[in-house]
C-alpha positions as a Markdown table, in Angstrom:
| # | Residue | x | y | z |
|---|---|---|---|---|
| 1 | Met | -4.5 | 37.3 | 45.5 |
| 2 | Asn | -2.4 | 34.9 | 43.8 |
| 3 | Thr | -5.2 | 32.3 | 43.7 |
| 4 | Leu | -7.1 | 35.0 | 41.9 |
| 5 | Lys | -4.4 | 35.8 | 39.6 |
| 6 | Thr | -4.1 | 32.3 | 38.6 |
| 7 | Leu | -7.5 | 32.1 | 38.0 |
| 8 | Ile | -7.4 | 35.2 | 35.7 |
| 9 | Val | -4.8 | 34.1 | 33.8 |
| 10 | Ala | -6.5 | 30.3 | 33.1 |
| 11 | Leu | -9.4 | 32.2 | 31.7 |
| 12 | Val | -7.6 | 34.5 | 29.5 |
| 13 | Leu | -5.4 | 31.2 | 28.2 |
| 14 | Ala | -8.8 | 29.4 | 27.8 |
| 15 | Ile | -10.2 | 32.4 | 25.5 |
| 16 | Ile | -7.1 | 32.8 | 23.5 |
| 17 | Ala | -6.5 | 29.3 | 22.6 |
| 18 | Pro | -9.7 | 28.5 | 20.8 |
| 19 | Ala | -9.4 | 32.0 | 19.2 |
| 20 | Asn | -6.1 | 31.1 | 17.7 |
| 21 | Ala | -7.2 | 27.6 | 16.5 |
| 22 | Gln | -10.1 | 29.5 | 14.8 |
| 23 | Asp | -7.8 | 31.8 | 13.2 |
| 24 | Val | -5.8 | 28.9 | 11.7 |
| 25 | Asp | -8.7 | 27.0 | 10.4 |
| 26 | Glu | -10.1 | 30.3 | 8.8 |
| 27 | Ile | -6.8 | 31.0 | 7.1 |
| 28 | Leu | -6.9 | 27.5 | 5.7 |
| 29 | Thr | -10.5 | 27.6 | 4.7 |
| 30 | Asn | -9.5 | 30.9 | 2.8 |
| 31 | Tyr | -6.9 | 28.8 | 1.2 |
| 32 | Phe | -8.5 | 25.9 | 0.1 |
| 33 | Glu | -11.8 | 28.2 | -1.5 |
| 34 | Asn | -8.9 | 30.7 | -3.1 |
| 35 | Thr | -7.3 | 27.3 | -4.9 |
| 36 | Gly | -10.3 | 25.9 | -6.0 |
| 37 | Gly | -12.6 | 24.6 | -3.0 |
| 38 | Ile | -12.3 | 21.9 | -0.6 |
| 39 | Glu | -14.6 | 19.4 | -2.2 |
| 40 | Lys | -12.4 | 19.6 | -5.3 |
| 41 | Trp | -9.3 | 18.6 | -3.5 |
| 42 | Lys | -10.6 | 15.8 | -1.6 |
| 43 | Asn | -12.2 | 14.6 | -5.0 |
| 44 | Leu | -8.4 | 14.6 | -6.4 |
| 45 | Glu | -7.2 | 11.0 | -7.3 |
| 46 | Gly | -3.9 | 12.0 | -8.6 |
| 47 | Val | -1.7 | 14.3 | -10.3 |
| 48 | Lys | 1.2 | 14.0 | -13.3 |
| 49 | Met | 3.4 | 16.8 | -13.2 |
| 50 | Val | 5.9 | 17.7 | -16.3 |
| 51 | Gly | 8.9 | 20.2 | -15.7 |
| 52 | Val | 12.5 | 20.8 | -15.7 |
| 53 | Met | 14.7 | 20.5 | -12.6 |
| 54 | Lys | 17.8 | 22.7 | -12.6 |
| 55 | Met | 20.5 | 21.9 | -10.3 |
| 56 | Gln | 24.4 | 22.2 | -10.3 |
| 57 | Gly | 24.2 | 23.7 | -13.9 |
| 58 | Met | 22.2 | 20.8 | -15.4 |
| 59 | Glu | 18.8 | 20.8 | -16.6 |
| 60 | Ile | 16.8 | 17.6 | -16.2 |
| 61 | Pro | 13.5 | 17.0 | -17.6 |
| 62 | Phe | 11.3 | 15.0 | -15.2 |
| 63 | Glu | 7.8 | 13.7 | -15.0 |
| 64 | Gln | 6.3 | 12.9 | -11.5 |
| 65 | Val | 3.3 | 11.0 | -10.6 |
| 66 | Met | 1.6 | 11.0 | -7.2 |
| 67 | Leu | -1.6 | 9.3 | -6.3 |
| 68 | Lys | -4.0 | 9.9 | -3.7 |
| 69 | Asp | -3.6 | 6.1 | -2.3 |
| 70 | Gly | 0.2 | 7.3 | -1.7 |
| 71 | Lys | 1.9 | 5.6 | -4.9 |
| 72 | Gln | 4.5 | 7.7 | -6.7 |
| 73 | Ala | 6.9 | 7.6 | -9.5 |
| 74 | Thr | 9.6 | 9.8 | -10.8 |
| 75 | Lys | 10.8 | 9.6 | -14.5 |
| 76 | Ile | 13.9 | 11.7 | -15.7 |
| 77 | Asp | 15.5 | 12.3 | -19.0 |
| 78 | Leu | 19.2 | 12.2 | -18.1 |
| 79 | Gln | 21.5 | 13.4 | -21.0 |
| 80 | Gly | 18.8 | 11.5 | -23.5 |
| 81 | Gln | 18.5 | 8.7 | -21.3 |
| 82 | Lys | 15.1 | 8.2 | -20.2 |
| 83 | Met | 14.5 | 6.0 | -17.1 |
| 84 | Thr | 12.0 | 5.6 | -13.8 |
| 85 | Trp | 14.4 | 7.3 | -11.4 |
| 86 | Ser | 12.6 | 6.0 | -8.2 |
| 87 | Ala | 9.1 | 5.0 | -7.4 |
| 88 | Tyr | 6.7 | 3.5 | -4.4 |
| 89 | Asp | 3.9 | 0.9 | -4.9 |
| 90 | Gly | 2.2 | 1.4 | -1.5 |
| 91 | Glu | 4.4 | -0.9 | 0.3 |
| 92 | Thr | 8.0 | -1.0 | -1.4 |
| 93 | Ser | 9.8 | 2.4 | -2.4 |
| 94 | Trp | 13.1 | 2.1 | -4.6 |
| 95 | Thr | 15.4 | 4.2 | -6.1 |
| 96 | Arg | 18.4 | 4.3 | -8.5 |
| 97 | Asn | 21.8 | 3.9 | -7.2 |
| 98 | Gln | 23.4 | 7.2 | -8.6 |
| 99 | Met | 27.0 | 5.3 | -9.3 |
| 100 | Thr | 25.4 | 2.3 | -10.9 |
| 101 | Met | 22.0 | 3.8 | -12.1 |
| 102 | Glu | 20.8 | 0.2 | -11.0 |
| 103 | Pro | 17.6 | 0.1 | -9.3 |
| 104 | Glu | 17.8 | -0.7 | -5.6 |
| 105 | Lys | 15.2 | -1.4 | -2.9 |
| 106 | Asn | 15.0 | 1.0 | 0.1 |
| 107 | Asp | 14.8 | -0.1 | 3.7 |
| 108 | Ser | 11.9 | -0.7 | 5.8 |
| 109 | Glu | 12.5 | 2.8 | 7.6 |
| 110 | Ala | 12.4 | 4.3 | 4.1 |
| 111 | Asn | 9.2 | 2.4 | 3.4 |
| 112 | Gln | 7.6 | 3.6 | 6.6 |
| 113 | Asn | 8.6 | 7.4 | 6.0 |
| 114 | Met | 7.1 | 6.8 | 2.3 |
| 115 | Lys | 3.6 | 5.7 | 4.0 |
| 116 | Asn | 3.9 | 8.5 | 6.2 |
| 117 | Leu | 4.6 | 10.9 | 3.6 |
| 118 | Ala | 1.6 | 9.9 | 1.6 |
| 119 | Lys | -0.5 | 11.1 | 4.3 |
| 120 | Glu | 0.6 | 14.7 | 3.4 |
| 121 | Trp | -1.0 | 14.7 | -0.3 |
| 122 | Pro | -2.1 | 16.8 | -1.7 |
| 123 | Ser | -1.8 | 19.0 | 1.2 |
| 124 | Pro | -0.8 | 18.4 | 5.1 |
| 125 | Phe | -3.5 | 21.0 | 5.6 |
| 126 | Leu | -6.5 | 18.9 | 4.2 |
| 127 | Asn | -8.3 | 17.0 | 6.7 |
| 128 | Tyr | -5.3 | 17.9 | 9.2 |
| 129 | Lys | -6.7 | 16.6 | 12.3 |
| 130 | Asp | -8.0 | 13.4 | 10.7 |
| 131 | Lys | -4.5 | 12.7 | 10.0 |
| 132 | Gly | -3.3 | 13.3 | 13.5 |
| 133 | Phe | -1.3 | 16.5 | 12.7 |
| 134 | Thr | -1.1 | 19.5 | 14.5 |
| 135 | Val | -1.4 | 22.9 | 13.2 |
| 136 | Glu | -0.7 | 26.4 | 14.9 |
| 137 | Leu | -0.7 | 30.2 | 13.9 |
| 138 | Val | 2.9 | 31.4 | 14.9 |
| 139 | Gly | 2.0 | 34.7 | 13.8 |
| 140 | Lys | 2.7 | 37.4 | 11.2 |
| 141 | Glu | 6.2 | 38.2 | 9.3 |
| 142 | Thr | 7.3 | 39.9 | 6.4 |
| 143 | Val | 9.0 | 37.3 | 3.7 |
| 144 | Asp | 10.6 | 38.7 | 0.9 |
| 145 | Gly | 8.8 | 42.0 | 1.4 |
| 146 | Thr | 5.5 | 40.4 | 1.6 |
| 147 | Glu | 3.5 | 40.1 | 4.8 |
| 148 | Ala | 2.5 | 36.4 | 5.6 |
| 149 | Phe | 0.9 | 34.4 | 8.1 |
| 150 | Lys | 3.5 | 32.1 | 9.7 |
| 151 | Ile | 1.8 | 28.3 | 10.0 |
| 152 | Lys | 3.3 | 25.5 | 11.9 |
| 153 | Val | 2.4 | 21.9 | 11.1 |
| 154 | Val | 3.8 | 18.7 | 13.1 |
| 155 | Lys | 3.2 | 15.8 | 10.8 |
| 156 | Asp | 4.3 | 12.2 | 11.7 |
| 157 | Pro | 7.7 | 11.9 | 12.8 |
| 158 | Val | 10.5 | 10.7 | 10.5 |
| 159 | Val | 11.9 | 7.4 | 11.6 |
| 160 | Lys | 16.1 | 7.2 | 11.2 |
| 161 | Asp | 18.0 | 4.6 | 12.6 |
| 162 | Gly | 14.9 | 3.4 | 15.1 |
| 163 | Gln | 14.5 | 6.6 | 16.3 |
| 164 | Glu | 11.5 | 8.7 | 15.8 |
| 165 | Ile | 12.6 | 12.6 | 14.6 |
| 166 | Pro | 10.2 | 15.1 | 15.1 |
| 167 | Asn | 8.6 | 16.2 | 11.5 |
| 168 | Ile | 7.9 | 19.8 | 11.6 |
| 169 | Ser | 7.4 | 22.5 | 8.8 |
| 170 | His | 6.9 | 26.1 | 8.9 |
| 171 | Tyr | 4.4 | 27.4 | 6.0 |
| 172 | Tyr | 4.2 | 31.4 | 5.1 |
| 173 | Phe | 0.9 | 32.2 | 3.6 |
| 174 | Asp | 0.4 | 35.3 | 1.7 |
| 175 | Thr | -2.2 | 37.7 | 3.8 |
| 176 | Glu | -3.8 | 38.6 | 0.4 |
| 177 | Asn | -4.1 | 35.3 | -1.4 |
| 178 | Phe | -3.8 | 33.3 | 1.6 |
| 179 | Val | -1.7 | 30.9 | -0.6 |
| 180 | Pro | 2.1 | 29.5 | 0.5 |
| 181 | Ile | 4.8 | 31.5 | -0.6 |
| 182 | Val | 7.3 | 29.7 | 1.2 |
| 183 | Ile | 7.9 | 26.5 | 3.1 |
| 184 | Glu | 10.7 | 25.9 | 5.6 |
| 185 | Glu | 11.6 | 22.5 | 6.6 |
| 186 | Glu | 14.4 | 21.0 | 8.7 |
| 187 | Val | 17.0 | 18.4 | 6.9 |
| 188 | Gln | 16.5 | 15.3 | 9.4 |
| 189 | Asp | 19.9 | 13.4 | 8.1 |
| 190 | Gly | 22.8 | 13.5 | 5.9 |
| 191 | Pro | 25.5 | 16.3 | 5.7 |
| 192 | Met | 23.2 | 18.9 | 6.1 |
| 193 | Lys | 21.6 | 17.4 | 8.9 |
| 194 | Gly | 19.8 | 20.1 | 11.1 |
| 195 | Gln | 19.8 | 22.9 | 8.3 |
| 196 | Thr | 16.7 | 24.8 | 7.2 |
| 197 | Val | 15.9 | 24.6 | 3.4 |
| 198 | Lys | 13.5 | 27.3 | 2.4 |
| 199 | Met | 11.5 | 26.5 | -0.7 |
| 200 | Ile | 10.1 | 29.7 | -2.7 |
| 201 | Val | 6.5 | 28.8 | -3.8 |
| 202 | Ser | 5.3 | 31.0 | -6.8 |
| 203 | Asp | 3.6 | 31.3 | -10.1 |
| 204 | Tyr | 0.1 | 29.8 | -9.2 |
| 205 | Gln | -1.9 | 29.0 | -12.3 |
| 206 | Glu | -5.2 | 27.2 | -12.6 |
| 207 | Val | -5.6 | 24.0 | -13.9 |
| 208 | Asp | -9.0 | 22.3 | -14.3 |
| 209 | Gly | -10.5 | 24.3 | -11.5 |
| 210 | Leu | -7.6 | 24.1 | -9.0 |
| 211 | Tyr | -4.5 | 26.3 | -8.5 |
| 212 | Phe | -1.0 | 24.8 | -8.4 |
| 213 | Pro | 2.4 | 26.7 | -8.1 |
| 214 | Phe | 4.2 | 26.3 | -11.5 |
| 215 | Ser | 7.5 | 27.1 | -10.0 |
| 216 | Gln | 9.6 | 26.0 | -6.7 |
| 217 | Ser | 13.1 | 26.7 | -6.0 |
| 218 | Asn | 15.7 | 26.1 | -2.8 |
| 219 | Gln | 18.9 | 27.3 | -2.2 |
| 220 | Phe | 20.2 | 24.0 | -4.1 |
| 221 | Gln | 17.6 | 23.5 | -7.2 |
| 222 | Ser | 14.8 | 24.8 | -8.7 |
| 223 | Met | 11.7 | 23.1 | -10.4 |
| 224 | Glu | 9.4 | 24.9 | -13.1 |
| 225 | Phe | 6.3 | 23.2 | -14.0 |
| 226 | Lys | 5.2 | 22.9 | -17.6 |
| 227 | Glu | 1.9 | 21.0 | -17.2 |
| 228 | Phe | 0.0 | 19.3 | -14.4 |
| 229 | Val | -2.7 | 16.6 | -15.4 |
| 230 | Leu | -5.2 | 15.8 | -12.8 |
| 231 | Asn | -6.6 | 12.5 | -12.3 |
| 232 | Pro | -4.4 | 10.8 | -15.0 |
| 233 | Glu | -4.7 | 7.0 | -16.1 |
| 234 | Ile | -1.5 | 5.4 | -14.8 |
| 235 | Glu | -0.1 | 1.8 | -15.5 |
| 236 | Glu | 0.6 | 0.0 | -12.2 |
| 237 | Ser | 3.7 | -1.1 | -13.6 |
| 238 | Leu | 5.1 | 2.3 | -13.3 |
| 239 | Phe | 5.5 | 2.2 | -9.7 |
| 240 | Val | 6.7 | -1.9 | -9.4 |
| 241 | Phe | 10.4 | -2.8 | -8.9 |
| 242 | Pro | 12.1 | -3.7 | -12.0 |
| 243 | Glu | 13.1 | -7.4 | -10.8 |
| 244 | Gly | 15.7 | -8.3 | -13.4 |
| 245 | Lys | 16.5 | -5.4 | -15.0 |
């Protein structure tokens, strides 16, 4: 009897596992279809986002560029002083020291993490199998009064002090529109290490055939986007570390 029970359990699991995977892929297919079509997302070469970040009583206008090849840069207007705050040219990342405001190159671990992060653009779910990510439908939950699919995605690990730390996020997809409305991620280092940050994503608007959330907020800051520019023409000098400056 034990052998028969084991066989039955194995058969049930064999049936359930593909069904669950299929459900996840169906949700993601609906997501890409509802936000412009998977081919449009695959052909996207870059995005420039213009908006305002609000934190600690301040409003900071910003402009962020993210390209398909991983290059990215963030420019801010800090009390009338405009500057490139951080950038990554595909090999080297850098950011400004918050005390001196001078640009400083990041270490090799940060560069590796940036390279891994680039794989997630424009969505960790786009060709996720080719990226080596795993995706799992956890179930349904009600989030802020909205029924949502809870999807777990495991991405490339974060490297910190020579150790690989699991990089896991949970996305909550609205069951009606099949778009993310909440993203939960665990802080990997710093004073908040181990705590979960809940990002609320809303106000989806169409931009040249693709839909983007124009509002993102968590318990520490909010970002309100005013403009998305698709496939912008960007000078390569934007990403390069400003030597001698």
